[in-house]
C-alpha positions as CSV (number, residue, x, y, z in Angstrom):
1,M,17.1,-23.8,12.4
2,K,19.8,-20.9,11.8
3,S,21.9,-20.5,8.9
4,H,24.9,-22.3,10.1
5,K,23.0,-25.3,11.0
6,K,21.4,-25.6,7.7
7,I,24.8,-25.3,6.0
8,L,26.5,-27.7,8.2
9,F,23.4,-30.1,8.0
10,I,23.6,-30.1,4.0
11,I,27.4,-30.3,4.3
12,S,27.0,-33.3,6.2
13,V,24.4,-34.9,4.0
14,V,26.9,-34.3,0.9
15,L,30.1,-36.1,2.7
16,L,27.6,-38.8,3.8
17,L,26.7,-39.4,0.0
18,L,30.1,-38.8,-0.9
19,M,31.0,-41.6,1.2
20,F,28.0,-43.7,0.5
21,A,29.3,-43.4,-3.5
22,I,32.6,-44.3,-2.2
23,V,32.0,-47.4,-0.1
24,V,29.4,-48.4,-2.9
25,N,32.1,-48.2,-5.9
26,V,34.7,-49.8,-3.5
27,S,32.8,-52.6,-2.4
28,V,31.4,-53.3,-6.2
29,N,35.0,-53.1,-7.4
30,F,36.2,-55.4,-4.6
31,R,33.6,-57.5,-5.3
32,D,34.2,-58.0,-9.0
33,Y,37.8,-58.0,-8.3
34,S,37.1,-60.8,-5.8
35,Y,34.8,-62.7,-8.4
36,K,37.6,-62.4,-11.3
37,A,40.2,-63.7,-8.9
38,A,38.2,-66.5,-7.7
39,V,37.3,-67.3,-11.5
40,D,40.9,-66.9,-12.3
41,K,42.1,-69.4,-9.7
42,A,39.4,-71.9,-10.9
43,K,41.2,-71.3,-14.4
44,V,44.3,-72.1,-13.5
45,T,43.0,-74.9,-11.0
46,A,41.1,-76.6,-14.2
47,E,44.2,-76.2,-16.4
48,Y,46.5,-77.6,-13.4
49,V,44.1,-80.5,-13.4
50,R,44.2,-81.0,-17.4
51,D,47.8,-80.7,-17.3
52,G,47.9,-83.3,-14.3
53,L,45.4,-86.0,-16.3
54,T,47.1,-85.4,-19.4
55,A,50.7,-86.4,-17.5
56,H,48.9,-89.4,-16.0
57,M,47.7,-90.8,-19.0
58,V,50.7,-90.1,-20.8
59,N,52.7,-92.0,-18.0
60,G,50.0,-94.5,-18.3
61,I,48.9,-94.0,-14.5
62,M,45.3,-93.0,-14.9
63,D,44.5,-95.3,-12.4
64,K,46.4,-93.2,-10.1
65,R,44.3,-90.3,-11.0
66,E,42.0,-90.0,-7.9
67,I,45.2,-89.6,-5.4
68,F,46.0,-86.6,-7.5
69,I,42.2,-85.4,-7.6
70,N,42.0,-85.7,-3.9
71,N,45.5,-83.9,-3.6
72,V,44.2,-80.6,-5.4
73,K,41.0,-81.0,-3.9
74,N,42.7,-80.5,0.0
75,H,43.8,-76.8,-0.9
76,K,42.0,-74.6,1.5
77,D,40.0,-72.4,-0.6
78,I,38.6,-75.4,-2.5
79,K,35.4,-76.7,-0.8
80,D,35.1,-79.5,-4.0
81,L,36.3,-80.6,-7.0
82,W,35.1,-83.4,-9.5
83,I,35.5,-84.0,-13.4
84,I,33.2,-85.5,-15.6
85,R,33.7,-87.3,-18.6
86,S,31.6,-86.9,-21.9
87,D,29.7,-89.8,-23.5
88,T,32.6,-90.0,-26.5
89,V,35.4,-90.7,-23.2
90,K,33.1,-92.6,-21.9
91,K,32.9,-95.0,-25.0
92,Q,36.2,-95.1,-25.5
93,Y,37.9,-95.5,-22.1
94,G,34.6,-96.3,-20.1
95,N,32.7,-94.5,-17.4
96,G,35.8,-93.6,-15.2
97,F,35.3,-93.5,-11.1
98,D,32.4,-93.4,-9.3
99,N,32.7,-89.8,-8.6
100,E,33.4,-89.0,-12.2
101,I,29.7,-88.3,-13.0
102,V,27.2,-85.5,-14.0
103,R,26.0,-84.0,-10.8
104,D,23.6,-81.6,-12.1
105,G,22.3,-79.6,-14.6
106,I,25.3,-77.3,-15.1
107,D,27.6,-80.3,-15.6
108,Q,25.0,-81.5,-18.5
109,D,24.8,-77.8,-19.9
110,V,28.4,-77.3,-20.1
111,L,28.9,-80.7,-22.0
112,K,26.5,-80.0,-24.1
113,T,27.5,-76.3,-24.8
114,G,31.1,-76.3,-24.3
115,K,30.8,-73.1,-22.7
116,T,32.1,-72.7,-18.9
117,K,29.2,-71.8,-16.5
118,Y,29.6,-69.7,-13.2
119,N,27.1,-70.0,-10.1
120,F,27.6,-68.1,-6.8
121,V,25.9,-68.8,-3.8
122,E,26.3,-66.6,-1.1
123,N,24.6,-66.5,2.6
124,A,25.5,-64.9,5.9
125,K,27.9,-67.5,7.2
126,E,29.9,-68.1,3.6
127,A,30.3,-67.2,-0.1
128,V,31.0,-70.2,-2.7
129,L,31.7,-70.0,-6.5
130,R,31.0,-73.0,-8.3
131,I,32.4,-73.1,-11.7
132,T,32.4,-75.8,-14.7
133,I,34.9,-75.3,-17.4
134,P,34.7,-77.8,-20.6
135,Y,37.7,-79.7,-21.9
136,K,37.6,-79.6,-25.5
137,A,39.9,-81.6,-27.7
138,T,42.1,-80.0,-30.3
139,A,45.0,-81.2,-32.5
140,Y,47.1,-77.9,-31.7
141,S,47.9,-78.3,-28.0
142,T,50.8,-80.4,-26.9
143,P,50.0,-82.9,-26.3
144,N,47.7,-83.8,-29.4
145,C,44.3,-84.7,-28.1
146,L,42.9,-86.3,-31.2
147,K,46.1,-88.8,-30.8
148,C,44.6,-90.2,-27.7
149,H,41.0,-89.7,-28.1
150,D,38.5,-90.6,-30.6
151,A,37.1,-87.1,-31.3
152,K,36.8,-84.4,-33.4
153,E,38.6,-81.0,-33.6
154,G,36.6,-78.9,-30.5
155,E,34.2,-81.4,-29.6
156,V,33.7,-81.6,-25.9
157,L,35.9,-84.5,-23.9
158,G,34.5,-83.4,-20.6
159,A,34.3,-81.0,-17.7
160,I,36.1,-80.5,-14.1
161,S,33.7,-78.7,-11.7
162,I,35.0,-76.5,-8.5
163,K,33.5,-75.1,-5.8
164,L,35.6,-72.5,-4.5
165,D,35.3,-71.1,-0.9
166,I,35.5,-67.3,-1.2
167,T,33.8,-66.2,2.3
168,G,37.4,-65.2,3.4
169,I,37.7,-63.0,0.4
170,R,34.2,-61.4,1.1
171,N,34.9,-61.0,4.5
172,T,38.1,-59.6,4.0
173,G,36.3,-57.0,1.8
174,V,33.5,-56.3,4.5
175,V,36.3,-55.5,7.1
176,T,38.0,-53.0,4.6
177,I,35.0,-51.1,3.5
178,L,34.2,-51.3,7.4
179,K,37.5,-49.6,7.9
180,I,36.9,-47.3,4.7
181,V,33.3,-46.1,6.6
182,A,34.8,-45.6,9.8
183,I,38.1,-43.3,8.6
184,S,35.4,-41.4,6.2
185,L,33.3,-40.8,9.1
186,V,36.2,-39.4,11.4
187,F,37.1,-37.0,8.4
188,I,33.7,-35.7,7.8
189,I,33.3,-35.0,11.9
190,I,36.6,-33.5,11.8
191,A,35.3,-31.4,8.6
192,L,32.3,-30.6,10.2
193,F,34.2,-29.2,13.2
194,A,36.4,-27.3,11.3
195,I,33.6,-26.0,9.1
196,N,31.3,-25.0,12.3
197,Y,34.5,-23.2,14.1
198,Y,35.3,-20.8,11.0
199,F,32.0,-20.6,9.4
200,K,29.7,-20.1,12.4
201,P,30.8,-16.4,13.2
202,L,30.4,-15.8,9.3
203,M,26.8,-17.4,9.6
204,S,26.0,-15.6,12.4
205,L,27.6,-12.5,10.8
206,I,25.0,-13.2,7.8
207,E,21.9,-13.8,10.5
208,E,22.5,-10.5,11.7
209,L,22.8,-8.7,8.2
210,N,19.3,-10.6,7.4
211,K,17.7,-9.2,10.5
212,M,19.2,-5.6,10.2
213,I,17.8,-5.8,6.6
214,H,14.6,-7.3,7.6
215,Y,13.8,-4.2,10.5
216,A,15.5,-1.6,7.8
217,H,12.7,-3.0,5.4
218,R,10.1,-1.8,8.1
219,G,11.9,1.2,8.6
220,D,13.9,0.6,11.9
221,F,17.1,1.2,11.8
222,S,18.3,1.1,15.3
223,K,19.6,-2.6,14.9
224,R,23.5,-3.1,15.0
225,I,25.5,-5.9,14.3
226,N,26.6,-7.7,17.6
227,V,29.2,-10.3,16.4
228,T,32.9,-10.5,16.5
229,L,35.1,-12.2,14.1
230,K,38.0,-14.4,15.4
231,D,40.9,-13.9,13.0
232,N,39.0,-12.1,10.6
233,D,39.8,-8.5,10.0
234,E,37.9,-8.1,6.7
235,G,34.7,-9.3,8.1
236,N,35.3,-7.3,11.2
237,M,35.6,-3.9,9.3
238,V,32.5,-5.1,7.2
239,I,30.5,-5.3,10.8
240,E,32.2,-1.8,11.6
241,Q,31.4,0.1,8.6
242,M,27.3,-1.5,8.4
243,N,26.8,-0.4,11.8
244,N,28.2,3.1,10.8
245,L,26.2,3.2,7.7
246,F,22.9,2.3,9.8
247,A,23.4,4.8,12.4
248,K,23.7,7.5,9.6
249,L,20.6,6.0,7.9
250,Q,18.9,6.3,11.4
251,G,19.8,9.6,12.1
252,T,19.1,11.2,8.9
253,F,15.4,9.4,8.1
254,Q,14.5,10.7,11.5
255,D,15.5,14.2,11.1
256,L,14.2,13.7,7.5
257,K,10.9,13.0,9.2
258,D,11.2,15.7,12.2
259,S,11.9,18.4,9.7
260,L,8.9,17.5,7.0
261,K,6.5,17.4,10.8
262,T,6.9,21.2,10.6
263,F,5.2,21.3,7.7
264,V,2.1,19.4,8.0
265,D,0.3,17.8,10.5
266,N,0.9,14.3,10.3
267,S,-1.0,12.4,12.8
268,N,-2.3,10.3,10.5
269,I,0.4,10.1,8.4
270,A,2.6,8.6,10.9
271,C,3.8,5.0,10.6
272,S,6.4,2.6,11.9
273,D,8.4,3.1,9.0
274,P,10.2,6.4,8.9
275,I,10.7,6.4,5.2
276,Q,7.3,5.1,4.9
277,E,6.4,7.9,6.8
278,S,8.2,10.6,4.9
279,K,7.3,9.4,1.5
280,N,3.8,10.2,2.7
281,I,4.4,13.9,4.1
282,I,6.1,14.4,0.9
283,H,3.4,13.5,-1.2
284,E,0.7,15.2,0.9
285,L,3.5,18.2,0.7
286,S,3.5,18.2,-2.7
287,D,-0.4,17.7,-3.3
288,I,-0.6,20.8,-0.7
289,Y,1.8,22.9,-2.5
290,K,-0.3,22.8,-6.0
291,F,-3.3,23.5,-4.1
292,K,-1.6,26.5,-2.4
293,K,-0.2,27.6,-6.0
294,T,-3.4,27.1,-7.9
295,I,-5.6,29.4,-5.5
296,E,-2.5,32.0,-5.1
297,L,-4.0,33.1,-8.5
298,D,-7.5,32.9,-8.0
299,A,-9.1,36.2,-8.2
300,T,-11.3,36.2,-5.0
301,Y,-12.1,34.2,-1.8
302,E,-15.2,32.4,-3.4
303,D,-12.9,31.4,-6.1
304,V,-10.4,29.9,-3.3
305,L,-13.5,28.6,-1.3
306,E,-14.4,26.5,-4.7
307,R,-11.2,25.0,-4.5
308,V,-11.6,23.9,-0.8
309,Y,-15.3,22.5,-2.0
310,Y,-13.5,20.5,-4.7
311,I,-10.7,19.1,-2.1
312,L,-13.6,18.1,0.4
313,S,-15.6,16.8,-2.3
314,N,-13.2,14.9,-4.7
315,K,-9.7,14.6,-2.6
316,F,-11.4,13.5,0.8
317,Y,-14.8,12.1,-0.9
318,I,-16.7,13.8,2.2
319,K,-20.6,13.8,0.6
320,E,-22.4,15.8,3.1
321,Y,-21.0,19.2,4.5
322,A,-21.5,22.7,4.9
323,L,-19.1,25.6,5.3
324,Y,-19.9,28.6,7.6
325,I,-17.9,32.0,7.9
326,V,-18.0,33.6,11.1
327,N,-17.8,37.4,11.8
328,K,-16.0,37.7,15.0
329,K,-16.5,41.1,15.7
330,Q,-20.5,41.1,15.0
331,N,-20.6,37.5,16.5
332,T,-22.4,36.3,13.5
333,R,-22.1,33.7,11.2
334,E,-23.6,33.1,8.0
335,T,-23.9,29.4,5.4
336,L,-21.6,29.9,2.6
337,Y,-22.0,26.6,1.2
338,S,-23.6,23.4,1.8
339,T,-24.1,19.8,-0.2
340,S,-27.5,19.8,0.7
341,K,-30.0,20.7,3.3
342,N,-29.1,17.7,5.5
343,A,-25.4,18.9,5.6
344,V,-27.0,22.4,7.8
345,I,-27.2,20.9,11.3
346,C,-26.9,24.0,12.9
347,Q,-29.8,25.9,14.9
348,N,-31.0,29.4,13.6
349,A,-30.0,30.5,16.8
350,T,-26.1,30.1,16.0
351,F,-26.2,32.6,13.1
352,E,-27.5,35.3,14.8
353,E,-25.3,34.6,17.9
354,A,-22.1,32.9,16.4
355,S,-20.6,31.9,20.2
356,L,-23.7,29.6,20.7
357,C,-21.6,27.3,18.1
358,R,-19.4,24.9,20.3
359,A,-16.7,24.4,17.7
360,H,-16.5,28.4,17.1
361,R,-16.6,29.1,21.0
362,T,-13.7,26.6,21.9
363,N,-11.9,26.6,18.9
364,L,-11.6,22.9,19.1
365,D,-12.9,20.1,16.9
366,V,-16.5,19.0,18.0
367,V,-17.0,15.4,17.2
368,S,-20.5,14.0,17.9
369,D,-18.9,10.7,19.3
370,D,-17.1,12.5,22.3
371,F,-20.3,12.7,24.0
372,E,-24.2,12.4,23.8
373,H,-25.6,15.6,22.4
374,I,-22.1,17.1,22.6
375,C,-23.5,20.7,21.2
376,K,-26.5,21.4,21.9
377,Y,-27.3,23.9,19.1
378,S,-27.1,21.2,16.3
379,D,-30.3,19.3,15.0
380,T,-28.8,16.1,13.6
381,N,-31.5,13.7,13.1
382,N,-29.2,11.1,14.9
383,Q,-26.3,11.7,12.2
384,N,-22.7,11.6,12.9
385,Y,-21.2,14.9,12.8
386,V,-18.1,16.7,13.4
387,C,-17.3,20.6,12.9
388,I,-14.1,21.9,12.2
389,P,-13.0,25.5,13.2
390,F,-10.3,27.4,11.7
391,D,-9.2,30.9,12.3
392,I,-8.4,33.1,9.1
393,N,-7.6,36.3,11.1
394,K,-9.0,38.5,13.9
395,E,-12.0,39.1,12.3
396,I,-12.8,36.1,10.4
397,S,-13.2,32.1,10.7
398,I,-14.7,29.3,8.6
399,I,-16.3,26.3,10.3
400,I,-16.7,22.9,8.2
401,S,-19.5,20.4,9.4
402,I,-19.4,17.0,8.1
403,V,-22.0,14.7,8.6
404,S,-22.5,10.9,7.7
405,D,-25.2,8.4,8.4
406,D,-22.8,5.5,8.1
407,K,-20.3,4.7,11.0
408,E,-17.8,3.3,9.2
409,E,-17.6,6.1,6.9
410,F,-17.5,8.6,9.9
411,K,-14.7,6.8,11.3
412,E,-12.7,7.6,8.1
413,I,-13.8,10.9,8.2
414,Q,-12.1,11.4,11.6
415,Q,-9.2,10.2,9.7
416,K,-9.0,12.9,7.6
417,I,-9.3,15.8,9.9
418,S,-5.7,16.7,10.3
419,H,-5.3,16.1,6.6
420,I,-8.5,18.9,5.9
421,K,-6.3,20.9,8.4
422,N,-3.4,20.8,6.3
423,Y,-4.9,22.1,3.2
424,L,-6.8,24.8,5.0
425,E,-3.5,25.9,6.9
426,A,-2.2,25.9,3.2
427,A,-5.2,28.2,2.0
428,K,-5.1,30.2,5.3
429,P,-2.9,33.3,3.6
430,V,-4.5,33.3,0.5
431,L,-8.0,33.3,2.2
432,E,-6.9,35.9,4.4
433,S,-5.6,38.3,1.7
434,R,-8.8,37.7,-0.8
435,F,-11.0,38.4,2.9
436,L,-8.8,41.3,3.5
437,T,-9.5,42.4,-0.5
438,K,-13.3,42.2,-0.1
439,K,-13.2,44.1,3.1
440,L,-11.1,47.2,1.3
441,E,-14.0,46.7,-1.6
442,D,-16.9,46.2,0.3
443,S,-15.3,49.6,2.6
444,S,-15.2,51.7,-0.6
445,L,-18.2,50.3,-2.0
446,K,-20.3,50.3,1.1
447,D,-21.6,53.0,3.5
448,A,-20.1,53.0,6.7
449,L,-23.1,53.8,8.5
450,T,-25.4,51.7,7.0
451,R,-23.4,49.1,5.7
452,L,-25.5,49.2,2.6
453,Y,-24.0,49.4,-0.8
454,N,-23.6,53.0,-1.9
455,R,-23.6,55.1,-5.2
456,R,-20.4,54.2,-6.4
457,F,-21.2,50.6,-6.4
458,L,-24.3,51.6,-8.4
459,E,-22.2,53.3,-10.7
460,Q,-19.8,50.1,-11.0
461,F,-22.6,47.3,-11.1
462,I,-25.4,48.6,-13.1
463,E,-24.3,47.3,-16.1
464,K,-24.4,43.9,-14.8
465,F,-27.9,44.4,-13.2
466,T,-29.3,45.9,-16.5
467,N,-27.8,43.2,-18.9
468,Q,-29.3,40.6,-16.3
469,A,-32.7,42.1,-17.0
470,E,-32.4,42.2,-20.6
471,R,-31.5,38.5,-20.9
472,S,-33.8,37.3,-18.4
473,N,-36.7,39.8,-19.9
474,H,-37.2,40.4,-16.3
475,I,-38.2,43.7,-14.6
476,Y,-36.7,46.0,-12.0
477,A,-38.4,48.0,-9.7
478,V,-36.9,50.9,-8.9
479,M,-37.9,52.9,-5.2
480,M,-36.5,55.9,-4.1
481,V,-37.0,56.4,-0.2
482,D,-36.6,59.4,1.7
483,I,-37.0,60.6,5.0
484,D,-39.8,63.5,5.3
485,Y,-38.3,66.6,7.1
486,F,-34.8,64.9,8.0
487,K,-32.8,68.1,8.3
488,M,-35.4,69.0,11.3
489,V,-34.0,66.0,13.0
490,N,-30.2,67.0,12.8
491,D,-31.0,70.7,13.8
492,T,-33.1,69.6,16.5
493,Y,-30.9,66.8,17.7
494,G,-28.1,66.6,16.9
495,H,-26.3,64.3,14.2
496,D,-26.1,61.6,16.5
497,I,-29.5,61.2,16.3
498,G,-29.7,61.8,12.8
499,D,-27.4,58.9,12.2
500,L,-29.7,57.0,14.1
501,V,-32.8,57.3,12.0
502,I,-30.9,56.8,9.4
503,Q,-29.6,53.5,10.6
504,K,-33.0,52.6,11.6
505,L,-34.6,52.8,8.1
506,S,-31.8,50.8,6.7
507,T,-32.6,48.2,9.2
508,V,-36.3,48.4,8.0
509,I,-35.6,48.4,4.4
510,K,-32.7,45.2,4.9
511,E,-35.7,43.5,6.8
512,N,-38.5,43.9,4.0
513,I,-36.3,42.9,1.0
514,R,-35.5,39.6,-0.4
515,E,-31.6,38.3,-1.4
516,A,-31.7,39.0,-4.8
517,D,-33.2,42.5,-4.3
518,L,-30.6,45.5,-3.8
519,A,-30.6,48.5,-1.3
520,I,-28.2,51.2,-1.8
521,R,-27.5,54.4,0.4
522,Y,-27.9,56.9,-2.5
523,G,-27.9,60.2,-0.7
524,G,-27.9,61.6,2.7
525,E,-31.3,60.4,4.2
526,E,-32.1,59.3,0.6
527,F,-32.2,55.3,-0.6
528,L,-32.4,53.4,-3.5
529,V,-34.2,49.8,-3.6
530,L,-34.0,47.7,-6.6
531,L,-36.4,45.2,-6.5
532,Y,-35.7,42.3,-9.0
533,N,-38.8,40.9,-10.7
534,P,-41.8,41.9,-8.8
535,E,-45.1,42.3,-9.9
536,K,-46.7,45.9,-9.1
537,E,-48.6,44.8,-6.5
538,K,-45.9,43.2,-4.6
539,T,-43.9,46.4,-5.2
540,L,-46.7,48.8,-3.5
541,E,-46.8,46.1,-0.5
542,V,-43.0,46.5,0.0
543,A,-43.2,50.1,0.0
544,E,-46.1,50.1,2.1
545,R,-44.2,48.0,4.8
546,F,-41.5,50.1,4.3
547,S,-43.7,52.9,5.5
548,Q,-45.6,51.6,8.0
549,K,-42.6,49.7,10.0
550,F,-40.3,52.9,9.9
551,K,-43.6,55.0,11.0
552,A,-44.0,52.8,13.8
553,I,-40.3,53.3,15.6
554,K,-40.2,56.0,18.1
555,F,-37.1,57.7,18.7
556,Q,-36.0,59.1,22.2
557,A,-33.8,62.6,22.3
558,N,-33.5,65.0,24.9
559,G,-36.4,63.6,27.1
560,E,-38.9,63.7,24.1
561,S,-39.8,61.0,21.5
562,F,-40.7,61.3,17.9
563,T,-41.5,59.5,14.8
564,K,-40.6,59.6,11.1
565,T,-42.6,59.0,7.8
566,L,-41.2,58.4,4.2
567,S,-41.8,59.5,0.8
568,I,-41.4,57.0,-1.6
569,G,-41.1,57.2,-5.4
570,I,-41.4,54.2,-8.1
571,S,-40.4,53.4,-11.2
572,F,-40.6,50.0,-13.3
573,Y,-37.9,49.1,-15.7
574,P,-37.5,48.7,-18.7
575,E,-41.3,49.1,-18.9
576,Q,-41.2,52.7,-18.2
577,A,-37.5,53.7,-19.2
578,D,-34.9,52.2,-21.6
579,S,-32.1,52.7,-19.1
580,I,-31.7,52.1,-15.5
581,W,-30.6,55.2,-15.3
582,K,-34.1,56.8,-16.5
583,A,-35.6,54.8,-14.5
584,I,-33.8,56.1,-11.2
585,K,-34.9,59.6,-12.4
586,Y,-38.5,58.7,-13.3
587,A,-38.9,57.2,-9.2
588,D,-37.4,60.4,-8.3
589,T,-39.5,62.4,-10.1
590,A,-42.1,60.1,-8.3
591,L,-40.6,60.9,-5.5
592,Y,-40.4,64.7,-5.6
593,E,-44.2,64.6,-6.5
594,A,-45.0,62.2,-3.2
595,K,-42.9,65.3,-1.3
596,E,-45.0,68.1,-3.2
597,S,-48.2,66.3,-2.5
598,G,-48.0,66.5,1.1
599,R,-45.2,63.8,2.2
600,D,-45.7,60.3,3.7
601,K,-46.7,59.0,0.3
602,I,-46.0,56.3,-2.0
603,V,-46.2,57.6,-5.5
604,V,-45.5,55.5,-9.0
605,F,-43.9,57.4,-11.7
606,E,-46.3,58.3,-14.5
607,E,-45.5,60.1,-17.8
608,K,-47.0,63.4,-17.1
609,M,-44.9,64.0,-13.9
610,Y,-41.6,64.5,-16.0
611,K,-41.2,67.8,-17.6
612,G,-37.7,67.8,-17.9
613,G,-35.7,67.0,-21.2
614,E,-32.6,65.1,-20.1
615,N,-31.7,62.3,-21.7
616,Y,-30.4,58.9,-19.7
């Protein structure tokens, strides 16, 4: 039901209730008035009869009283009238006429109590008031009753019973009430028409305003008031101002939403309410800003990535994921972090040849739901997965692989992808800067030809290895590896072939040491290898592998093929030396011994080999 109809209904009910109250009040008052008027008329009639009977008595014509009584009875409103004698009067004057007798209990009660009794009888046809009024003896009236009657003061001498027909009065009252009802209904109808005429436009305005506010609450400010109020300039001004206000709000919030969209990918923030959507975007921008300000003060790219791991785990509640870094130039990649072994879903081939990774090759998100076995180089064990590629610069990109066994959880993960990318986008310039810094550091600490650490790195970080060994009570095996007769290669075949020989040796070394071990290009053709906490037998095995695998390489130059051998000197820190530098010197001494004793040998340092007196 529309608002104006509700108001009309309420007003109608109120007016009808008011009319009902008026009619009831008039009816009650009219009835009371009619009843009182009938009683007063009966009393006047009783007094008139009493006075007439008194006159008859004084004049000695009491035997003629019946004519008088009948004349009174013939009055149009008197339905019946009779008089009653008390026992005292009967005893003194006799029973009277036949009709002057007690007819019912009312007559008896009035003679006994001396009190007036009323009885109202009403039906559909008529309304009759029966009233019985006592006559009491008194010496204080004119004439003196006690002169004629042998009675006491106040004693009941008789009574008069009258039946008055008040049907006419009742009917007049009913007609009057019906007229009041008819007039009231006419005025109610007129009032309702007037109210509807003047208030319906206002109610329509209120309904339109209610709709506007309802849609505005949901973020839709496109609704306008399409109502014109007749003869109401103030109302029309309100309509115009409201429409202008909502038009401005619509434009403002749309501009705000469009502006905010330029900062973040809001595909999963979007909703039908532009206010809520703007609020969501602002909250995300705020969180991303805090994230960015934090990582800008982190020293290394590893620290920045730690923040990314924290966001994935604690903000997006990703349980199983792995993060890979891709070297685009070398077409290789490596695992930087994984929550568990189950999170690493890529086959080993993708680490040697990054272009096999579908996400890296296409630079698009790869979602397992899109197509069965969408990436043939993934081993997921029926897990759901999504791979998110993200370029850092022309040389480096990262890939985040997220896996889940739960379908519902995986749907939630897909909804978070755009949010994750927003954080990666914020981290991108910082990561790029930190990667560049690391690259510059690596270029200054690594040998350009072999990509092994150089002697500068050793000078900067040797204390770290020394402290680690001292804290853990572990040892380092120190190897000095040198190519035999390397100068002859450069002199005979040129420096390009010499560089190739050095590269091959660096490859042999890298392939035969552990991640915890350290390989350094110490000089031209001389390499330093630090094996972390090895057994002595294992140290000799590693040295032997170096020697045998390098010796097996055949080099081609100028139509000829040749092989080269290695001389290796070994010492142990801190078993044989109290400083790492001294251990390096002892390994170099053992290397010298290997060369002096014929080359292509592995020699472990002994105290008797060292004849120098330098302190290290």
